[in-house]
C-alpha positions, -999 to +999 in steps of 0.1 A: +209-768+206+220-756+172+251-734+171+257-712+140+284-687+149+300-674+180+303-638+169+277-636+141+246-615+148+260-596+177+257-558+176+294-552+167+295-577+138+262-564+125+274-528+126+307-538+108+287-556+081+264-527+076+294-503+073+310-525+046+278-528+026+274-490+027+311-484+017+308-507-012+277-488-025+289-453-017+324-458-032+309-476-063+334-504-057+316-529-079+320-506-109+357-504-101+359-542-098+344-545-133+366-519-148+399-531-132+390-568-139+385-561-176+418-541-177+438-568-159+425-597-180+431-577-212+467-570-201+473-606-190+460-619-223+484-596-241+513-610-219+501-645-228+508-638-265+545-631-256+549-657-229+536-691-237+543-702-201+508-687-194+484-715-203+451-700-192+437-669-175+404-675-156+384-660-129+355-637-120+358-601-110+392-595-094+397-631-084+420-642-112+438-675-117+468-676-140+476-712-150+512-717-159+530-747-175+556-746-147+552-748-109+545-714-094+571-716-066+597-699-088+573-673-099+564-665-063+600-663-053+610-640-082+580-618-075+589-616-038+624-605-047+609-575-065+586-566-037+554-583-049+535-608-028+515-634-047+502-668-039+490-699-056+459-720-055+474-751-070+510-760-078+508-743-112+481-716-107+490-682-096+462-665-076+456-628-080+432-612-056+437-574-053+414-553-031+381-540-044+394-505-045+426-513-065+437-485-089+449-488-125+483-475-113+485-504-088+475-529-116+502-515-138+527-519-110+517-556-107+518-561-144+553-545-147+567-569-120+549-599-134+563-592-169+598-590-154+592-623-137+581-639-169+612-625-187+634-640-160+616-674-163+621-673-201+658-665-197+662-695-174+643-718-198+666-708-227+697-716-206+686-753-204 
């Protein structure tokens, strides 16, 4: 017999899914995603002008990839030291995936730390 999912379609999973769809609509989360995505990409593009280590910014909605011309391991470490958790999708692509209800203030917090990380990377590069 065919087997699709152990938990899919049961009453609890269905109720949870319905709740999420209603929350997305009621809180107008998609409008927030569009607004915050535009803001984030605009600010990252501005940083790219000052920090050529940023090769490309790509993505859709709030799933953003920042391709760097260095391995991201150092970026992840420096960000972590400042209280920011980020991850990678490849050895040189930083993955940014904030929650759908992210605020401008939270975006600015990320951008401040990310700029600081880029400044530290630039300092290290000048030392060599």
